[in-house]
C-alpha positions as CSV (number, residue, x, y, z in Angstrom):
1,M,7.4,0.4,27.6
2,S,7.2,-0.5,23.9
3,R,4.7,1.7,22.0
4,G,2.9,0.9,18.6
5,V,4.2,3.5,16.0
6,L,2.6,3.6,12.4
7,V,4.7,5.4,10.1
8,T,3.1,6.2,6.7
9,G,5.2,6.2,3.5
10,A,7.6,4.3,5.3
11,S,9.3,1.9,2.4
12,R,12.1,4.4,1.6
13,G,13.7,7.7,2.4
14,I,12.6,9.8,5.3
15,G,9.8,7.1,6.3
16,R,12.4,4.4,6.5
17,A,14.7,6.5,8.5
18,I,11.8,7.4,11.0
19,A,10.9,3.7,11.2
20,V,14.3,2.7,12.1
21,A,14.6,5.5,14.6
22,F,11.6,4.2,16.7
23,A,12.4,0.6,16.4
24,E,15.9,1.3,18.1
25,I,14.3,2.4,21.2
26,G,12.1,-0.7,21.5
27,D,9.1,0.6,19.9
28,R,6.9,-1.8,17.4
29,V,6.5,-0.2,14.0
30,A,3.7,-0.5,11.4
31,V,5.4,0.0,8.1
32,H,2.9,1.6,5.6
33,Y,3.8,1.7,1.8
34,S,1.2,2.4,-0.9
35,S,2.9,0.7,-4.1
36,G,6.4,-0.2,-3.4
37,R,6.4,-3.6,-1.6
38,E,9.6,-4.8,-2.0
39,D,10.9,-1.4,-0.4
40,G,8.5,-1.8,2.3
41,E,9.6,-5.4,3.0
42,E,13.4,-4.1,2.8
43,T,12.3,-1.5,5.7
44,L,10.6,-4.1,7.6
45,R,13.5,-6.5,7.5
46,G,16.1,-4.0,8.5
47,L,14.1,-2.8,11.7
48,P,15.7,-3.8,14.9
49,G,13.7,-5.6,17.7
50,A,10.5,-7.4,17.1
51,G,6.7,-7.0,16.8
52,H,6.9,-4.9,13.6
53,V,4.5,-5.4,10.8
54,L,3.7,-4.1,7.2
55,V,0.6,-2.6,6.0
56,N,-0.4,-1.3,2.7
57,G,-3.1,1.2,1.1
58,D,-3.5,4.2,-0.9
59,I,-3.2,7.3,1.9
60,G,-5.6,9.0,-1.1
61,S,-8.4,6.7,-0.4
62,P,-10.8,7.7,2.5
63,N,-11.4,3.9,2.5
64,A,-8.1,2.8,2.4
65,V,-7.1,4.7,5.2
66,A,-9.7,3.0,7.6
67,G,-8.1,-0.3,6.5
68,I,-4.5,0.7,7.0
69,V,-5.3,2.0,10.5
70,D,-7.4,-1.3,11.3
71,A,-4.4,-3.4,10.1
72,A,-1.9,-1.2,12.1
73,I,-4.0,-1.7,15.5
74,E,-4.6,-5.6,14.6
75,G,-0.7,-6.1,14.2
76,L,0.5,-3.9,16.8
77,G,-2.4,-4.1,19.5
78,A,-2.9,-0.4,19.6
79,I,-1.2,3.2,17.9
80,D,0.4,5.1,20.4
81,V,2.2,7.3,17.8
82,L,1.1,8.3,14.4
83,V,3.5,9.7,11.9
84,N,2.1,11.1,8.8
85,N,4.9,11.1,6.5
86,A,3.6,9.9,3.2
87,A,3.1,12.5,0.5
88,V,3.6,13.1,-3.4
89,N,5.3,15.9,-5.0
90,I,4.4,16.4,-8.6
91,A,6.1,18.9,-11.0
92,H,3.6,21.3,-12.6
93,P,5.0,24.8,-13.7
94,V,2.5,27.1,-14.9
95,T,4.5,27.4,-18.1
96,G,4.5,24.2,-19.8
97,T,1.5,22.5,-18.0
98,E,-1.8,22.0,-19.6
99,Y,-4.7,22.8,-17.6
100,A,-6.0,19.4,-17.3
101,D,-2.6,18.1,-15.8
102,W,-2.7,21.0,-13.5
103,Q,-5.8,20.1,-12.1
104,R,-4.8,16.2,-11.9
105,A,-1.6,17.5,-10.2
106,W,-3.4,19.7,-7.8
107,Q,-6.0,16.8,-7.2
108,K,-3.6,14.1,-6.6
109,T,-1.5,16.4,-4.4
110,L,-4.3,17.3,-2.1
111,D,-6.0,13.8,-2.0
112,V,-2.7,12.3,-0.5
113,N,-0.8,15.2,1.3
114,V,-3.8,17.0,3.0
115,F,-6.8,14.7,2.7
116,G,-4.7,11.5,3.5
117,T,-3.1,13.3,6.4
118,A,-6.3,14.5,7.8
119,N,-8.1,11.0,7.3
120,M,-5.3,9.2,9.0
121,S,-5.3,11.8,11.9
122,Y,-9.1,11.3,12.5
123,C,-9.2,7.6,12.6
124,V,-5.9,7.2,14.8
125,A,-7.0,10.2,16.9
126,R,-10.7,8.2,17.6
127,H,-8.7,5.0,18.4
128,M,-6.6,6.7,20.8
129,I,-9.6,8.5,22.4
130,D,-11.6,5.5,22.7
131,N,-9.0,3.6,24.2
132,G,-7.8,6.2,26.7
133,I,-4.2,6.5,25.0
134,A,-2.3,9.5,25.6
135,G,-0.8,9.4,22.2
136,R,1.0,11.5,19.8
137,I,0.8,12.5,16.2
138,V,3.7,14.1,14.2
139,N,3.2,15.5,10.5
140,I,6.0,15.7,8.1
141,G,5.7,19.5,6.6
142,S,7.9,21.3,4.6
143,R,10.2,24.2,4.8
144,G,8.5,25.0,1.4
145,A,5.1,26.0,2.9
146,F,7.3,29.2,3.9
147,R,9.7,29.9,1.4
148,G,7.3,28.7,-1.7
149,E,7.9,25.7,-4.1
150,P,8.1,27.1,-7.6
151,E,6.8,24.4,-10.2
152,Y,5.6,22.4,-7.4
153,T,2.9,24.9,-6.0
154,A,0.2,22.2,-4.9
155,Y,3.3,20.7,-2.9
156,G,3.9,24.0,-0.9
157,A,0.2,24.7,-0.5
158,S,-0.4,21.2,0.7
159,K,2.2,21.6,3.6
160,A,1.2,24.7,4.6
161,A,-2.2,22.8,5.2
162,V,-0.6,20.1,7.2
163,H,1.0,22.7,9.3
164,A,-2.4,24.3,10.0
165,L,-4.1,20.8,10.3
166,G,-1.5,19.8,13.1
167,Q,-2.0,23.2,14.9
168,S,-5.6,23.0,14.8
169,L,-5.7,19.3,16.1
170,A,-3.2,20.0,18.6
171,V,-5.7,22.5,20.2
172,E,-8.8,20.0,20.1
173,L,-7.2,16.8,21.0
174,A,-5.1,18.2,24.3
175,P,-8.0,17.6,26.5
176,H,-7.7,13.9,25.6
177,G,-4.1,14.0,26.5
178,I,-3.0,13.6,22.6
179,A,0.1,15.8,21.5
180,V,0.3,17.4,17.7
181,A,3.0,18.6,16.2
182,S,5.0,19.0,12.8
183,V,8.5,19.0,11.4
184,A,9.6,21.2,8.4
185,P,12.4,19.8,6.5
186,G,14.4,21.5,3.9
187,F,15.8,19.5,1.2
188,V,16.8,16.0,2.4
189,A,19.0,13.4,0.7
190,T,16.5,11.1,-0.4
191,E,16.4,8.8,-3.6
192,R,13.2,10.8,-4.6
193,V,14.9,14.3,-5.0
194,A,18.3,13.3,-5.3
195,H,18.0,14.7,-8.9
196,R,17.1,18.1,-7.7
197,V,20.2,18.1,-5.1
198,T,22.5,20.6,-6.7
199,D,25.5,22.7,-5.2
200,D,23.1,25.8,-5.4
201,V,20.7,23.8,-3.3
202,R,23.5,22.7,-0.9
203,A,24.4,26.1,-0.7
204,Q,21.3,27.3,0.9
205,S,22.2,25.9,4.1
206,P,25.0,27.8,5.9
207,F,26.3,24.1,6.6
208,G,26.7,23.6,2.7
209,R,24.9,20.6,2.6
210,V,21.3,19.0,2.8
211,A,20.0,16.8,5.5
212,A,20.2,13.2,6.0
213,P,16.9,11.4,6.8
214,E,18.2,10.4,10.1
215,E,18.5,13.9,11.3
216,I,14.5,14.3,10.4
217,A,13.8,11.3,12.2
218,S,15.6,12.4,15.3
219,A,13.4,15.3,15.2
220,V,10.3,13.2,15.0
221,R,11.3,10.9,17.6
222,Y,11.7,13.8,19.9
223,L,8.1,15.3,19.1
224,A,6.8,11.8,19.7
225,S,8.4,11.7,23.0
226,P,6.8,12.3,26.6
227,E,9.3,14.9,27.3
228,A,8.0,17.0,24.1
229,T,4.1,17.1,25.4
230,W,4.5,20.9,26.0
231,T,5.6,21.5,22.4
232,S,2.2,20.3,21.2
233,G,1.2,22.6,18.4
234,A,4.5,23.4,17.2
235,V,6.0,23.5,13.6
236,L,9.6,22.4,14.0
237,N,12.1,23.7,11.6
238,V,14.6,21.4,10.7
239,N,16.4,23.0,7.7
240,G,19.9,23.6,8.7
241,A,19.1,27.5,8.8
242,S,18.5,27.2,5.1
243,Y,15.1,29.3,5.8
244,L,14.6,31.5,8.8
245,H,11.3,33.2,9.9
């Protein structure tokens, strides 16, 4: 049966690959974008199947989050799967960053990565509960939550919070039939981090490369499947053995 899937930050990169992965199995996808409308429209045009919609809003704004969810429900009929992919990653090295800029980087990162993910999860979970939907929530975390993110400390901390948020929600929402899990990718070959993918970065994995967005999307699609119910609460490492713990 076709499901309604909301993917945040789906205009490019990992989010686009996730949207395609669900559309390929017949699901209807709400493609969310924040500012890149042209990229969002390109993702939408590239999805196989029918019934997909484009939704817009700033994940860092609580009011906008509610509007995004409402628009997705209107377009899809219901949300069966939420993928919290939208995130920001702002460089703010301790040396070379003014205190005011440090504060701004932390505030923006937490607003989107933590509060945005929490608010989106709340709104969609309430929709699922109110409509008796045994849904799925999958969060995109990061290897950096475990390994550390020098010069991007707010990002690493925010992703650790996302992992913990997912585990807490997994326990709370299980009685409603809702499973929650996270993936923790390492470096992925997307436009956003292309400038950081060096030979040294590739060498972090014994495979000698970084991930393709489709490899992350495959893990997300599995965690959102009925077969993955018993992995609720898990944080799945998808990093090519570049960091083991």
